[in-house]
C-alpha positions as CSV (number, residue, x, y, z in Angstrom):
1,M,107.0,82.7,-37.8
2,M,103.5,81.7,-38.5
3,P,101.5,80.4,-35.8
4,R,101.1,76.4,-36.1
5,R,98.7,74.5,-34.4
6,R,98.0,70.6,-34.9
7,R,94.3,69.0,-34.7
8,Q,93.1,65.8,-34.0
9,V,90.2,64.2,-32.8
10,A,90.9,62.2,-29.4
11,A,88.1,59.4,-29.6
12,A,87.6,55.8,-31.2
13,A,87.7,56.0,-35.0
14,L,84.2,56.3,-36.6
15,P,83.4,54.1,-39.4
16,C,83.2,54.9,-43.0
17,D,80.2,52.9,-44.2
18,A,77.7,56.3,-44.8
19,W,80.2,57.9,-46.7
20,P,79.3,58.7,-50.2
21,P,80.8,56.7,-53.2
22,V,83.0,60.1,-54.2
23,W,84.4,60.6,-50.8
24,R,85.5,56.9,-50.7
25,E,87.1,57.1,-54.2
26,L,89.1,60.0,-53.4
27,A,90.1,58.7,-49.7
28,A,91.2,55.6,-52.0
29,R,93.3,57.5,-54.4
30,W,95.1,59.7,-51.5
31,L,95.9,56.3,-49.9
32,R,97.4,54.7,-52.7
33,R,100.4,56.9,-52.0
34,D,101.1,54.4,-48.7
35,S,102.8,57.5,-47.1
36,A,101.8,58.3,-43.4
37,R,102.5,61.9,-43.6
38,C,101.7,64.0,-46.9
39,K,101.3,67.8,-47.8
40,W,97.9,69.1,-48.4
41,P,98.4,70.9,-51.2
42,T,99.7,67.4,-52.8
43,L,96.6,65.7,-52.0
44,L,94.5,68.4,-53.6
45,A,96.1,68.3,-56.4
46,A,95.4,64.5,-56.5
47,A,91.9,65.5,-56.0
48,G,91.5,67.6,-59.1
49,S,90.3,71.1,-59.1
50,E,86.7,69.9,-60.3
51,A,86.7,68.1,-56.5
52,Y,87.9,70.9,-54.7
53,E,84.9,71.0,-52.2
54,T,84.7,67.0,-52.3
55,A,88.3,67.1,-51.0
56,H,87.9,69.4,-48.0
57,D,84.4,67.3,-47.1
58,V,86.7,64.3,-46.9
59,L,89.2,66.0,-45.0
60,D,86.6,67.1,-42.6
61,A,85.5,63.4,-42.2
62,L,88.8,62.1,-41.9
63,L,89.5,64.9,-38.9
64,T,86.1,64.3,-37.2
65,G,86.2,60.8,-37.8
66,G,89.4,60.6,-35.9
67,W,91.5,59.0,-38.7
68,I,94.0,61.9,-39.0
69,V,96.0,64.4,-37.5
70,V,95.8,68.0,-39.0
71,D,98.9,70.4,-38.8
72,E,97.8,73.8,-39.5
73,A,99.3,77.3,-40.2
74,F,97.5,80.7,-39.8
75,Q,97.3,82.3,-43.2
76,Q,95.7,85.1,-44.6
77,G,93.5,85.4,-41.8
78,R,92.5,81.8,-41.4
79,W,93.7,78.3,-40.3
80,Q,94.8,76.5,-43.5
81,P,96.1,72.8,-43.7
82,L,99.7,72.0,-44.4
83,W,100.3,68.6,-43.3
84,I,98.0,65.3,-43.2
85,E,99.1,62.5,-40.9
86,F,97.6,59.0,-41.1
87,P,98.3,57.4,-37.5
88,D,96.8,53.9,-38.4
89,L,96.8,53.3,-42.4
90,P,96.0,49.8,-42.2
91,A,93.0,50.6,-40.2
92,L,92.0,53.5,-42.5
93,R,92.3,51.1,-45.3
94,A,89.9,48.3,-43.8
95,A,87.6,50.8,-42.8
96,L,87.3,51.9,-46.5
97,G,87.3,48.2,-47.6
98,L,90.5,49.1,-49.3
99,P,93.4,46.3,-49.9
100,A,96.9,46.4,-48.1
101,P,99.7,47.6,-50.5
102,G,101.0,44.8,-52.6
103,A,97.9,43.2,-52.7
104,T,95.9,45.8,-54.6
105,K,96.2,44.4,-57.8
106,A,95.1,40.9,-57.0
107,A,92.5,42.2,-54.9
108,Q,91.2,44.4,-58.0
109,E,91.5,41.1,-60.2
110,A,89.4,39.0,-57.5
111,A,86.8,42.1,-57.0
112,R,86.3,42.5,-61.0
113,N,86.1,38.3,-61.5
114,A,83.5,38.2,-58.7
115,L,81.5,41.1,-60.5
116,L,81.7,39.2,-63.7
117,T,80.4,36.1,-61.9
118,A,77.6,37.8,-60.5
119,L,76.6,39.2,-63.9
120,E,76.7,35.8,-65.4
121,R,74.2,34.7,-62.3
122,W,72.4,38.3,-63.1
123,N,71.7,36.9,-66.9
124,A,70.9,33.4,-65.8
125,D,68.6,34.5,-63.1
126,P,64.8,34.1,-64.4
127,A,63.6,36.5,-61.5
128,R,65.8,39.4,-62.4
129,P,64.0,42.5,-63.9
130,D,64.3,43.1,-67.7
131,Q,65.2,46.5,-66.6
132,A,67.1,47.6,-64.0
133,T,69.5,50.4,-63.0
134,R,73.0,50.2,-62.0
135,R,72.2,50.5,-58.4
136,D,70.0,47.7,-58.7
137,F,72.7,45.4,-59.9
138,A,75.3,46.8,-57.4
139,Q,72.8,45.6,-54.9
140,Y,72.5,42.2,-56.2
141,A,76.3,41.5,-56.7
142,R,77.5,42.9,-53.5
143,G,74.6,43.7,-51.2
144,D,74.8,47.6,-51.0
145,T,73.5,50.1,-53.9
146,K,76.8,52.3,-54.0
147,S,79.4,49.4,-53.7
148,I,80.5,49.4,-57.4
149,T,83.0,52.1,-57.9
150,T,82.9,54.4,-61.3
151,A,86.1,52.8,-62.3
152,E,84.6,49.0,-61.8
153,W,81.6,50.1,-63.9
154,D,83.9,51.7,-66.4
155,W,85.5,48.3,-66.7
156,L,82.7,46.2,-66.6
157,E,81.3,48.1,-69.5
158,T,84.4,46.8,-71.5
159,Q,83.5,43.6,-70.5
160,A,80.0,43.3,-71.4
161,D,77.0,44.7,-73.0
162,L,75.3,46.4,-69.9
163,A,72.5,47.5,-71.7
164,A,71.8,44.3,-73.1
165,C,71.7,42.7,-69.8
166,G,69.1,45.3,-68.9
167,I,71.6,47.5,-66.7
168,A,71.6,51.2,-67.2
169,G,72.5,54.0,-65.6
170,H,69.2,55.0,-64.7
171,A,65.6,53.9,-65.6
172,P,65.5,53.7,-69.6
173,L,63.3,55.7,-71.7
174,L,61.8,55.4,-75.0
175,C,62.5,58.4,-77.1
176,I,59.6,58.7,-79.4
177,A,57.6,61.2,-81.4
178,A,54.4,59.9,-83.1
179,P,50.8,60.6,-83.7
180,V,49.8,57.7,-81.2
181,N,47.3,57.7,-78.4
182,L,48.0,55.0,-75.5
183,F,45.3,53.6,-73.5
184,L,46.5,53.2,-70.0
185,P,44.7,51.8,-66.9
186,Q,44.8,55.0,-65.3
187,G,43.8,57.2,-68.7
188,R,45.0,57.9,-71.9
189,L,48.3,59.1,-73.1
190,D,48.4,61.4,-76.2
191,L,52.1,61.4,-77.6
192,A,51.2,63.9,-80.1
193,A,50.2,66.7,-77.3
194,T,53.6,67.8,-77.8
195,P,55.4,69.3,-80.6
196,D,58.5,67.5,-79.6
197,F,59.3,64.1,-78.9
198,L,58.6,62.3,-75.5
199,G,60.7,59.9,-73.4
200,I,58.3,57.4,-71.8
201,P,59.3,54.3,-69.5
202,P,58.8,50.9,-71.5
203,A,56.4,49.8,-68.7
204,A,54.1,52.6,-69.8
205,L,53.8,50.4,-73.5
206,T,53.8,47.1,-71.5
207,A,51.1,48.5,-69.7
208,A,48.9,49.5,-72.7
209,T,45.8,48.0,-73.1
210,G,45.3,49.5,-76.5
211,G,45.9,52.3,-78.6
212,D,44.9,54.7,-81.3
213,A,47.4,55.3,-83.8
214,A,47.4,57.1,-87.4
215,V,51.6,56.4,-88.6
216,R,51.7,55.8,-91.9
217,H,55.6,55.0,-91.3
218,W,58.1,54.7,-88.7
219,T,61.6,56.3,-89.0
220,L,64.6,55.1,-86.5
221,V,67.8,57.0,-86.2
222,E,70.6,56.0,-84.3
223,N,72.6,59.2,-83.2
224,R,70.7,61.1,-80.6
225,S,71.2,64.4,-82.3
226,S,70.1,63.3,-85.6
227,F,66.8,61.6,-84.3
228,E,66.0,65.2,-82.4
229,R,66.4,67.0,-85.9
230,V,64.2,64.3,-87.8
231,A,61.8,64.2,-84.8
232,R,61.2,68.2,-84.9
233,Q,60.9,68.2,-88.7
234,R,58.5,65.1,-89.1
235,A,55.4,65.0,-90.7
236,K,52.2,64.6,-88.8
237,D,51.5,61.1,-89.9
238,A,55.3,60.0,-89.1
239,G,56.7,58.1,-86.2
240,V,60.1,58.7,-85.1
241,L,62.1,56.4,-82.6
242,W,66.0,56.9,-81.3
243,L,67.3,53.5,-82.1
244,P,70.3,53.6,-79.1
245,G,73.0,51.5,-80.8
246,F,72.5,47.8,-80.5
247,P,69.1,47.8,-79.4
248,P,69.1,46.5,-75.7
249,G,66.4,43.8,-74.9
250,W,64.1,46.5,-73.0
251,W,64.0,48.3,-76.3
252,Q,63.1,45.4,-78.4
253,T,60.3,44.6,-76.1
254,A,58.9,48.1,-75.9
255,V,59.4,48.3,-79.8
256,A,57.4,44.8,-80.2
257,R,54.7,46.4,-78.2
258,L,54.5,49.5,-79.9
259,L,54.1,47.8,-83.2
260,A,51.0,46.0,-81.9
261,L,49.4,48.9,-81.2
262,A,50.6,50.8,-84.2
263,P,52.0,48.7,-87.0
264,A,53.4,50.8,-89.9
265,P,56.5,49.8,-92.2
266,A,59.7,51.8,-91.2
267,R,63.2,53.0,-92.2
268,I,65.7,52.4,-90.3
269,A,68.8,55.2,-90.4
270,C,72.0,54.1,-88.6
271,D,75.9,55.3,-89.0
272,P,77.7,54.4,-92.5
273,D,79.7,51.9,-90.8
274,P,80.0,48.0,-90.4
275,A,78.6,48.2,-86.8
276,G,75.5,50.7,-88.6
277,I,74.7,48.0,-90.8
278,E,74.4,45.4,-87.7
279,I,72.5,47.4,-85.6
280,A,70.0,48.3,-88.8
281,L,69.8,44.3,-89.5
282,T,68.8,43.7,-85.8
283,A,66.5,46.3,-85.5
284,G,64.7,45.4,-88.8
285,K,63.9,41.9,-87.2
286,L,61.4,43.5,-85.1
287,W,59.5,44.6,-88.3
288,Q,59.9,41.2,-90.0
289,A,58.9,39.6,-86.9
290,A,55.7,41.6,-87.0
291,G,55.1,41.0,-90.7
292,L,55.7,44.6,-91.6
293,D,58.4,46.0,-94.2
294,W,61.2,47.8,-93.4
295,Q,64.5,49.5,-95.6
296,P,67.7,51.2,-94.8
297,W,67.4,54.9,-95.2
298,R,70.1,57.8,-95.7
299,M,72.8,54.5,-95.2
300,D,74.4,54.5,-98.7
301,A,77.6,55.3,-100.5
302,A,76.7,58.9,-101.6
303,D,75.9,59.6,-97.7
304,L,79.2,58.4,-96.7
305,T,81.0,60.3,-99.5
306,S,79.0,63.5,-98.7
307,L,80.7,63.3,-94.9
308,P,83.3,66.0,-94.6
309,A,85.2,63.8,-92.5
310,R,85.7,60.1,-92.2
311,K,87.6,57.5,-90.3
312,P,89.8,54.5,-91.5
313,L,88.0,51.4,-90.7
314,T,89.7,49.5,-87.8
315,V,90.6,45.4,-88.0
316,R,87.5,44.6,-86.1
317,D,85.6,47.0,-89.0
318,L,87.2,44.8,-91.7
319,E,86.1,41.4,-89.6
320,R,82.5,42.7,-89.4
321,L,82.4,43.5,-93.1
322,A,83.8,40.4,-94.2
323,A,81.1,38.5,-92.1
324,L,78.3,40.7,-93.2
325,L,79.4,40.3,-96.8
326,S,79.2,36.5,-96.3
327,G,75.5,36.4,-95.4
328,A,72.0,37.7,-96.8
329,L,71.9,41.5,-96.7
330,P,69.3,43.6,-98.0
331,D,70.6,44.9,-101.4
332,P,70.9,48.9,-100.2
333,L,73.2,47.6,-97.3
334,R,75.0,45.3,-99.3
335,A,75.8,48.2,-101.6
336,L,77.1,50.1,-98.6
337,A,79.2,47.4,-97.1
338,L,80.9,47.2,-100.5
339,A,81.5,50.9,-100.6
340,L,82.9,50.8,-96.9
341,Q,85.2,47.8,-98.1
342,A,86.4,49.5,-101.5
343,G,87.0,53.0,-99.7
344,G,88.6,51.7,-96.4
345,E,86.6,54.3,-94.5
346,K,83.5,55.1,-92.1
347,G,81.5,58.0,-91.0
348,E,78.8,59.4,-88.7
349,Q,75.3,60.0,-89.7
350,E,75.2,63.4,-87.7
351,G,77.3,64.8,-90.8
352,Y,74.3,64.8,-93.0
353,L,71.3,64.0,-91.1
């Protein structure tokens, strides 16, 4: 018979406030079982193979924190956990900020609604920054930079355009390749000094006191892979910008400043689909506001039909097309919209650009 032992730290339970978010999320997943005694292999399976080390970290933290009792067996030359007991599940849930069983759904809905309310306050707050990270918003909403879980962020993204609210996973960067020399208070930044594109903080453009540019025209590309190819193949007098989907506020502010320093017409390449048309129109307004010309590029029926794979239009796509065709559109984009409507399919520009 295998030797067995029970391990428990006989001391007052320690708080879990300093735990990393990944530990808290995994512990919450385990406690959803609402079982005071679980097999360790079952908990490991719930963590998944990619979180194997994290599972052992959480086990150690629970044990040293006085929250669990571990039944171990001596196998293969070492002690290994077999069963995990939770002597005081309600107290552990409270320490992790988790609702009691039965109240989970209501508490989750209340927490999510509170996040939406905080986001509304954020958008209406004149003192909030134009560019912020997710941790900035978490601090604003809940007073803790790590208090919003991955699941909550995923849900929040389905409810609001976080980029348009100035909230990004990390500080945003304007991806650019161009013959532009920015004059900054601390010196000069020559964007053409590298053969590849650069990612520069929007604040660098805001702080620029002037610039020296030799840009004949700007090219905007929506898809990141396509942007990188176009940027690396550009002519010396061409400027290339990555257009990150529906352009967020920070991007529009940065590009408007860029156009003041390096004015030139633009050609805009987005996916041949209804959203791509809307994105091109939104970006094009920056050139219109600067009194500069812009034209769609690689956004026509021939590009669409050349794709080896296309997707059927959704109901939302058809609604977007109807709205677009009911208003004013540049001739090339109207032709694309009609082709999309007639063919019932859309595509992605990576297939040809």
